[in-house]
Steps between C-alpha positions, in 0.01 A plus 500: 500500500764771532264768373236386746744506793610850391136623495440340844807674647386839351151446643630416850742795487216731399281368783764565766560845355132579527488383856774745588320779313190409694674567825605842375144573396381404851759727668404797290130435550551507885697823468216664308253371755687673782518826306144495398384442857707781643401732220134434560543580868677827424244595240229459751699702753534778242121502416439516878704819508306645214164432665580606857284782651704827511574619863739785414455871445460669167825691521703186391390482137859460373570215739170339411581502133835346566346225720238401245760516213739267678219259594374487138852434365546218752161350393605520130828320555347231724220436245765475222687241710177310568410499128847379385509225772147375415572500127826300544337253740216433256659512154863393582420143609234484230760570226747256655241218513296542186753673271713342226865377544711765666210665680634387840816695469316796343252503796785480761700776343185720469408443864857575609498830312154601625597414856776754501261776391226390745748521784611854397139620474423340841796680671397831345137452614619415852724810505215728402280350768759593761524849352123535522521407871741791548269741320203368705687591817544854384138508395335379822728591782697793651840584380688331790314176444547520121875568539526192735309277248705624209827435684393144585383430147818634341720299737317177421515570132882532515524206733292292259715589195827449692398172654376351169803625309776395745357210692203333325616506145860377568341197679329388184729638234593254223866419462685697234546195282128410523229615277174629643304521181351173369710359220468244232559134565760374246659152480773501252334772301160327510200693641254237639220754534492585128671197348754719318880493488701818561861589443688529835776708342277805457362658187237330281375164621696271288350170611145652480483469125370165369792453258769507765300287739436237234867490385610446864249218550623334173860534619411342833327204328815459284730497800295232664513280187133527416573680173795437270727781392347502146140506634589783738667704230200454268252604762703807601544603136120472449420715802737770396370494144144549632600792705686669216207456267263633760710806558516570129115469465433703813792722575309745712646531857148543648436126504672250727727237371249235598237665283733540214606139516162336541268765346259549794280734299427868581743778483572765750586763245141638521445510127277212439770239552710610203867484574708724273823363347814651638673729250839427652491129423313480173437716192154548345434480130348820356299302241331301770433809714314661212275209426435345837555781747727265689799401296688182451836498654793431265790282568765644721789367701432507872810563709847564380630160585215268394575496129152367419184658358150506652182614340170621652185662370140460398370195313152368422411155632149346482363829372627703795799729542750396758846611618766238410865479603773258408778472763865432449449150640234408242182552708206654313264679736149639423349770720152658472498864420254600780659284761178300552636146485805296557811492277563195280845363436656261249850361520629492144871449561620153422195410295448449126367835380351581165362852409319557170291784365131453432420377144269796432650777287607824672427334838694603814397180683749225561484154659740391774553124531683376806522135565146360426327826569404790277420868565363753255610856558429825316748788471420858426715525186707283272830626648384419846397147386845445349667625827297263712557201270880564492512523880289179552706308249822585686336396829492133398881501473564655847 
């Protein structure tokens, strides 16, 4: 019941957040509609200037070149504004409505950023239209008339910039403690748009990783009396053991903690899914490297204060080579070499464990018996088999 209520609350919070985002999408869409309409009008005005019938003498070639250059630049900036506005009006709401979780905020931020550039291009296009009007006066009329037109245009250009800067903009300026740019909606570190938790103290999102989130939920259930202290401690120990084993098996920083915990498959390393072992945390056996190409990892103490051994490397199970790792907390984890598949985990700590070599002579295969289950594993050499058997036997006493 509590879990259902929590899901319902998160769904309602997400729905309200998306309604607010929808208002922002609507505002930006209206802004782009205004810009596209005005830009289309100015573009038509510029093409009208290009197609007008000349009524001036041939001794004004330089002024003619200046006029057509200014009109062409104005048309270019207005068409650019028109294209940006049309693109954002079509694809911005489309991404927000049909995209995955988090697309609403991505669409709003994108439209906000593009609106700034569309406004700048629009003002530049308008400025060049006014300059082309000045050059047209010098092209068609006598000097006195051209000087009068230039003076009027220049005055209005300065009046426009001064009025907008000192009167119009201050009327609609945001307060200093307010934020103009669309921000994320966070409720106690929870982002309802993506369903993730984030750290409000800065740095890496501490609550975003599944381990921390699960531990906090277990602690909350313990405080409400749903779980006893022993049950809560056991569950937390199991979660931390799974994470440690996953980090040993896949220590590459290119995969997220969620993928390393639950083995979501593919790898982002770009090498066929193979995740190399970190040389700073484990040491590879030279005998294994020479025979397998990828070596078994010898036992080595992890951390200066742990005082316990872990072992990781390559073992054969069911006729296939896999990466295995045994964590400090007694969790054995199996990972596929190519990353195509999920990890498998076995909690060995606290169980009756028996490890015996295969009955065949000169065999490097051993049988792991834990509880009522058995697992047949094959090492690369006799020394590696002894190392694994020794580590597994000690696991049952942890």
